[in-house]
N, C-alpha and C positions, 0 to 999 in steps of 0.2 A: 461536377454538375454545377449549374448556376441556380442558386436557391434563394428564395425570398421569404423572410419571416415577417408576418404582420403582427406587430407587438413583439413580445419575446423578452420580457424583463422579469419574469416570474420564477418561482422556485424550480419548476420543471424545465422551462425553456432555457434557463441559464446553462444547465448541464447539456442540453441538446446543442446550444450554440457552441460550447467548448468542444464537444466531440465532432460537430460538423466542420469546424475550422481545423481540428487536428487531423481529420480525414482528408484535408486538402481541397474541400469544396469552395467554390466562389460564393461566399455568403453575403447577402444584402439584408439590411434591416429597415423596415418602414415603420417609423414612429413619429411622434410630434416633436422630437428633439429635446425632450425633458429628462433624458437619462444620459449618463456618461457614455461616450463612444466606446465601442468594443474593439479592442485591438485586433486587427486582421479582418474585420468585417467592414463593409461599406454601408453608409446610412443614406436613406432617402427620407427627407423630412417632409411629412405630409400628415394631414388629419383625415382618417378614413370617413369621418362624417361629412367631409367636403369632397363629394364625388368628382366634381369638375377639377378640383385641385389635385386629387390623387391621379386622375386620368392624365393630366398634364405632366405630373411628376414621373409617371410610368412610360411616357411616350418614348418609343424606340427600343423598349426592353421586352424581351420574352424570357421565360423561366422554364427550367426543367421541373422544378418543384416550388410551389407556394404553400407555406404552412400558416394557417389561420389560428392564432393563439387566443384571440380576444373576442370572437363572435359569440353571442349569447342568445340569438333568436333568429327566426326565419327572415326577418327584414335584413339582417346583416348578410345572410346567405344570398338573398336576391340581389343585393348590391354587389357582392363579390362575383357572382356568376356573370353579371354584366361587365364588370371590370376585367375579369381574367378569362373569359370564355375563349379568347384567341391568343392568350398570353402565356399559358402554361400547359405542360404535358400532364401535370398531376397537381391537384389541389387537395391538401391534407387539412381536414377540419379536426381540431382538438375538441372532442366532445367530453363525455364524462360517464364513468361506470355507475353513477348514481341514477342513470336512466332505467336500470334493470329492475324488474319486479322483485321485491324482497318482502317476505321470504320467497325464494324461488320455488317453482314447482319441481317435483321429482325429475331428474335425479339430484337436484339441489346444487350441483356444481354449476356455476354461472358460465354460460357460453355466449358467443355473439348472437345466437338466436333466441336467447332468453327474452321473453316479452318485455317491451319497453313500456313500463307503467310506473308512475310515481305520483300518487294523489297528495302527498304530503309536502312536496318541495317544488315551488315555482321554477327555481333554477333548473332542475332536472327536466321539467315539462318544456321549458324553452329550448333546452338542448335537443330533446326529442323532436320538437317542431322544426328545428334547424336541420336535423338529419333527414326528416321527411322531405324538406324543401330540396336538399341536395339530391336525394333519390329521384325526385320528380324531374329535376334538371337533367339528370343522367338519362332517364327514360326519354325525355322529350328531345334532347339534342346531344346526348353523349358527353355531357360535362364530366371531366375525368376526376371524380372525387375519390378520396380514401378517407374513411372515418376512423379516428383513433380515440379510444376511451380509457383514459387513466383512472385508476382508483386513488385512494389516499397515497400521495407521493410526497416525499420530503427530501431535504438535502442538509448540508452543513448548517444552514441558518433557520431550520424549522424543526420544532419538537412536536411530532404529530400525534398528540393525545386528544381524544374526544373531549369536547367542551373546553379545551385550552384556548387561550387568547391568541388568535392567528397572527396578529400584528406584533404582539409582545409575548412570544411563546415561553420566555424564561419564567413567566408567572407561575406555571405549574411546578417548576424546579424550586423556585423560591418558597412556595407553599410546603413542598415536601421537606425542605431543609430546615424550616422553622417549626415543623410539627403541626402545621395547619391541616385540616382535613382536605383531601383531594377526592372529588366525586368520580366514581365509576358507574355509569348507567347500568341498570338492571343488576343481575347477579355476577356480571363480568365473565360469563362462560361462553358468550357468543364468539365464534371464530371470525377473525378479521385479517385482511391482507394489507400490509403496508409495504410500499415499494420505494427503494432509493432512487433518486433522480438520475444517477449515472446508469442504473440498470434500464430504466425507462428509455433513456437516450439511446442506448445500444440497440434496443428493439426498434425504435422509431427510425434510426438511420438505416436499418436493414430494409425498411419499406420504401425508402426514397428511391424513386425511379423504377420501382419493381412493377412490370406490366400486369402481373397477376393481382396486384393490390388495388387496381382501378375498379371502382364500383363495389368495393368491399369494406367491411368494418372489422376492426380488431381491437381487443383490449390488450394492454401491455402491463402486466403486474408481476410481482414476485410469485413464486410457487410456495412460499412459506406462509402458513396460516397459523396464527397464534390467538389465544383468547385475550380479551381485553385485560383480564387479571394478569396474564403473563406479560403483556406489553407494558403495563404500568409497573410491574415488578422489575422488569429489565431496565426501565428508565430510572427507577429509584436506585437500583444497584449501580448504574452508571453514574448517578449523582452522589454516590457514597452514603445513601440513606439506608440504614440497616432495618429500621422498623418504621416504614412510612405509615401514615394514618389514612387508610382508604375507607371511604364510606360508600356503600352501595345503595343507590336510590333508584326506584322504578322510573323508567322513562316517562310514563304517564304523569307521575308526580312532578318530575322536573318540568315538563311542558306546561302543566297547570300553573306552575309558578313563573316560568320563563317561556312564554309562548313562542318567542323568536327562534328557539332551537328545535322546533318541531321538524323542520326540513332535515337538518343534519342528524337527528336521532331517528324518528320513525321513518323518515325518507331515506335513510342511509345506514347509520352506524349502530343502531340498536339491535340489528339482526345479523346473522352470519353472512359473510361474503367471501366465498372461496372461488377462485377463477381457474378455468381450464384454458391454458395458453397454447393448446395444440395447434390452433389455426395459425397463430403467429409463427410457431416453430416450423410449420411446414414450409413457409416462405422464407424464414430466416433461420436456417438450421443451426447456426452457431449461437443462437440466443440462449442465454441462461442468466437468471438473476443471481449475481455473485455476492451481493452485500446483504448478509442476514441482519435482522433488526438489532441483535445484541451488539454487533460490530458497528453498524451505522449509527446507533444512538450514542455510543461512546465517542465516535468521531464528531457528532453534532455537538455534544456537550463540551468537548475539547475546544471547538471553534468558539463557543460562547465564552468559555473561561479564559481564552487567550486575550480578551479585551473586555474589561468590566463595563465599558460603555454599551456593550451589546446586551447586558443583563437588565434590561428595563422591565418594569412590572406594571401591569394594567390594574390600577387601584380600583377602578370601578368594577372590574370583573371580580377582584378579590372581595369587595363588599357584597356583590351579588351572590357569590358562592357561600360566603359566611352566612348570609341571610337565608339561603336555601337550606343549608345544613341545619341551621337552628330551627327552621320551620319543620323539617323532617324529624328532628329529634324531639321536638315538642309533640308532634303528632304521634310518634312512636311511644313516648311516655304516657300520653293520654290513652292510647289504645291498650297499653299494658294495664293501666289502672282500671279501664272499663271492663276488661276481661278477667282481672284478678278475682278469683273466688266466684 
């Protein structure tokens, strides 16, 4: 198949790129030319915000599949519908599982029909609006969309701990190894699903060109559900830390001190998220997430340890978490004193 990726330099998309090329597809990447060329893929240099320039760059091309990795709102979808209405048999929009209402209603297992509600995170609300725009374009003119919703997905170069520094993820490992407190929101017993990017890629490739995927939405996640306590413990074990110093702090307290994390906590990771992948497996019968977290996190830490230059630390985040832990411990000591006797 002839496939175009719009964007495609992130944690998830890099794994999909590798598997797309390995499968023998004709892969094209549209970006602004600011990333290193990918061996085996062809590049179209254009800026999606320059619609006339993109239209000129796409002249003469049609695609079996277009994958949109970097759209974040309905205005991006409206632009893409105009650009690709007659240029592709399938338009895949990478949305987010953060759109789902959490906590979910009974039976609590998240499915593609779980209500799309997130009052805490603008990012998720924009993804919902983008999905609605695609659905409207399909109803009005048959635009051939497929929506895909990843949850927390990581690879060799990402350490997927809640509240970690996304750009400098070694920060959490550095804190563990030097005995600094590492924050786990709540009591750490919420169930969460973390997916390796190679597993996500296998599921996504199975949807490429699939006629029954048109007009449908799918999440692609692991079937392994672990508590945050277990996720942090497995990470510490992979880092060789026998007695990590974990501090449990209520999400409300964290958000009161650091309001910027409301979206990622109350809007996503502070409540259980366990997914039913039955819909995906009906269309992609061979799909199975093969990398459990214990294996994947060991591989990730090995990648970081192979080159000390990768082990950068976010000094500002370190200061913030130290300040947050100190505030919590002062409040705890004061509460104990107030209630003693």
